C-alpha positions in Angstrom: -1.8 5.6 -1.3 1.7 4.3 -1.9 3.6 1.7 0.1 7.3 1.2 0.4 9.0 -2.0 1.5 12.5 -3.4 1.5 13.9 -6.0 -1.0 15.0 -9.5 0.2 18.4 -11.2 0.1 16.7 -14.5 -0.8 15.7 -14.7 -4.5 13.6 -17.1 -6.6 14.3 -17.5 -10.3 13.2 -21.1 -10.6 9.5 -21.4 -9.8 6.9 -20.8 -12.5 5.9 -17.1 -12.7 2.1 -16.7 -12.9 2.2 -13.6 -15.1 4.0 -12.6 -18.3 3.3 -8.8 -18.1 6.3 -6.7 -17.1 7.7 -3.2 -16.9 11.2 -1.8 -17.0 12.8 -0.2 -13.9 12.7 3.6 -13.9 16.4 3.7 -12.8 17.7 1.0 -15.1 20.6 3.2 -16.2 21.7 3.6 -12.6 21.5 -0.2 -12.1 23.8 -0.6 -15.1 26.2 2.0 -13.7 26.3 0.3 -10.3 26.8 -3.1 -11.9 29.9 -1.8 -13.8 31.4 -0.8 -10.4 30.6 -4.1 -8.9 31.7 -6.2 -11.9 35.2 -4.9 -11.4 35.5 -6.4 -7.9 36.8 -9.9 -7.5 35.1 -12.4 -5.2 37.4 -11.6 -2.3 36.7 -7.9 -2.5 33.0 -8.6 -2.6 33.3 -10.8 0.4 35.0 -8.0 2.3 32.7 -5.3 1.1 29.5 -7.1 1.9 30.7 -9.2 4.8 29.5 -12.4 3.1 31.0 -15.9 2.8 33.3 -17.0 0.0 30.5 -19.0 -1.6 28.1 -16.1 -1.6 30.9 -13.8 -2.9 31.5 -16.2 -5.8 27.8 -16.4 -6.6 27.4 -12.7 -6.7 30.6 -12.2 -8.7 29.0 -14.5 -11.3 25.8 -12.5 -11.2 27.7 -9.3 -11.7 29.5 -10.7 -14.7 26.3 -12.0 -16.3 24.3 -8.7 -15.9 23.1 -7.6 -19.3 20.6 -5.3 -20.9 18.0 -5.1 -22.3 16.0 -6.9 -19.7 13.7 -9.6 -21.0 11.7 -12.5 -19.6 14.6 -14.7 -20.7 17.2 -13.0 -18.5 15.2 -11.3 -15.8 12.1 -11.7 -13.6 9.4 -9.5 -12.2 10.6 -8.1 -8.8 7.5 -9.2 -6.8 8.1 -12.8 -7.9 11.9 -12.6 -7.7 12.2 -11.6 -4.0 11.6 -14.5 -1.7 12.2 -13.3 1.9 9.9 -13.1 4.9 8.1 -9.9 3.8 7.3 -11.5 0.4 6.1 -14.7 2.1 3.7 -12.6 4.1 2.5 -10.8 1.0 2.2 -14.1 -1.0 1.9 -12.4 -4.4 1.4 -15.8 -6.2 -2.1 -16.0 -4.8 -3.2 -12.5 -5.9 -5.6 -12.3 -8.8 -4.6 -10.4 -12.0 -6.7 -7.3 -11.1 -5.1 -7.3 -7.6 -1.6 -7.5 -9.2 -2.5 -4.4 -11.2 -3.6 -2.6 -8.0 -0.3 -3.7 -6.4 1.6 -2.3 -9.4 0.0 1.1 -8.8 0.6 1.2 -5.0 3.7 -0.8 -4.0 7.3 0.5 -4.4 10.3 -1.6 -3.5 13.4 0.3 -2.3 16.6 -1.3 -3.7 20.3 -0.6 -3.4 21.0 -1.4 -7.0 17.7 -0.5 -8.7 16.8 2.5 -6.5 13.1 1.9 -6.6 11.1 -1.0 -8.2 7.5 -1.4 -9.1 6.2 -5.0 -8.6 6.3 -5.9 -12.3 9.6 -4.3 -13.0 12.1 -6.8 -14.4 15.3 -7.3 -12.4 18.3 -9.6 -12.6 19.6 -11.4 -9.6 21.8 -9.2 -7.4 23.0 -8.5 -3.9 23.6 -4.9 -3.0 22.2 -3.8 0.3 21.5 -0.1 0.8 23.8 0.1 3.8 26.8 -1.2 1.7 29.7 1.3 1.7 30.1 1.2 -2.0 31.9 4.2 -3.5 30.5 5.3 -6.9 32.5 8.2 -8.3 32.5 11.0 -5.7 29.7 9.4 -3.8 31.0 7.4 -0.8 27.9 5.2 -0.3 24.5 4.4 -1.8 22.7 6.9 0.4 24.7 9.6 -1.2 24.5 8.0 -4.6 20.7 8.0 -4.6 20.5 11.3 -2.9 17.0 12.9 -3.1 16.0 11.2 -6.4 13.9 8.5 -4.8 12.1 11.0 -2.6 11.4 13.2 -5.7 10.2 10.2 -7.6 7.7 9.3 -4.9 6.5 12.9 -4.6 5.9 13.0 -8.4 3.6 9.9 -7.9 1.6 11.3 -5.0 -0.3 14.4 -3.9 -0.5 16.0 -0.4 -3.8 14.3 0.4 -2.3 10.8 -0.1 -0.8 8.5 2.4 2.6 6.8 2.2 2.7 3.6 4.2 6.3 2.9 5.4 6.8 -0.9 5.7 10.5 -0.8 4.9 13.4 -1.5 7.3 15.3 1.5 8.6 18.3 0.6 6.4 16.1 1.2 3.3 13.8 3.9 4.6 16.8 6.0 5.5 17.5 6.5 1.8 14.4 8.7 1.7 14.0 12.2 3.1 10.8 12.0 5.1 10.7 15.8 5.8 10.5 16.4 2.1 7.8 13.9 1.4 4.5 15.8 0.8 2.2 12.9 1.7 1.3 11.8 5.2 3.6 9.0 6.3 2.2 6.1 8.3 4.7 3.6 9.9 2.9 0.5 11.3 4.8 -1.2 14.2 4.3 -4.9 14.9 5.0 -6.3 18.4 4.7 -9.8 20.0 4.4 -10.8 23.6 7.4 -12.6 24.8 8.3 -13.3 28.4 5.5 -11.0 29.5 6.9 -8.1 27.4 6.0 -6.6 24.1 8.9 -6.8 21.7 9.6 -6.3 18.0 10.7 -9.7 16.9 12.5 -9.3 13.5 11.2 -12.5 11.8 7.6 -11.9 12.8 7.7 -8.2 12.1 9.1 -8.7 8.6 6.3 -11.2 7.7 3.7 -8.9 9.2 4.9 -6.1 7.0 4.2 -8.3 4.0 0.8 -9.3 5.4 0.0 -5.6 5.9 0.6 -5.1 2.2 -1.6 -8.0 1.4 -4.3 -6.6 3.7 -4.2 -3.1 2.1 -4.5 -4.6 -1.4 -7.3 -7.1 -0.5 -9.3 -4.6 1.6 -8.5 -1.6 -0.7 -7.5 0.3 2.4 -6.8 4.0 1.8 -6.6 5.8 5.1 -5.1 5.4 8.6 -8.4 4.2 9.9 -8.6 1.6 7.2 -5.1 0.4 8.1 -6.0 0.1 11.8 -8.4 -2.7 10.7 -5.5 -5.0 10.0 -6.1 -8.3 11.6 -4.1 -10.9 9.8 -1.8 -13.5 11.6 -3.7 -12.7 14.9 -2.4 -9.1 15.1 -4.7 -6.4 16.1 -4.4 -2.6 16.5 -3.7 -1.5 20.1 -4.7 2.1 21.0 -3.1 1.6 24.4 0.3 0.9 23.0 0.2 3.4 20.1 2.2 6.5 21.3 2.2 8.4 18.0 -0.9 8.7 15.8 0.9 7.9 12.6 2.8 5.0 14.1 0.0 2.5 14.9 1.1 -0.4 17.0 -0.3 -3.9 16.3 0.2 -6.6 18.9 -0.5 -10.3 19.3 
């Protein structure tokens, strides 16, 4: 089984990291190439490109200028401990034991605009480059074109046809893959909450639930669709009634 999730805008490079083991991103040369394009852009251009405030543009301009290789523990941090958004709070990697982190390293893949695809212990430097950003790189007009089919090919190389790929990424990031070309069975869990007597996908809760699902899979060593249906964290439970497609199980609370 493999799991894909999105990165987070919120980053943490200050708290004490519980592990010293690390790996290097498979697409580090692409990260360098993309940074060279970004580093040429002034804060105002970054603000317009990414629709961010002047302060955020200044911060990310500084990050782009400071990007350097090789990555070390002095200038970078393991991805699973660097990202700090809702998904990662649901996952709560800081409370995973060392053997569970090794299991996570084998299973989890983080899709990224700048790094393409990250393993949990891959070092990364702070950045902001969402997959949906219309950044031109050479003849490629955006990041979807830039990454092309390479991330799909990478995942296929890691899996066989009998395996399962659990999609817990947002559409913005999942769209960089070519699902029809993925040889594994794709399962996309959906999380809904009751609000005003209606079931709705509430972004904040759904994001955290995706992280909790990763945690559940790691803790329970889930390996099949039936295993995944056993997910019961944060008061969610599988609903056969509301599941319209077999490989899109719906969890409600």
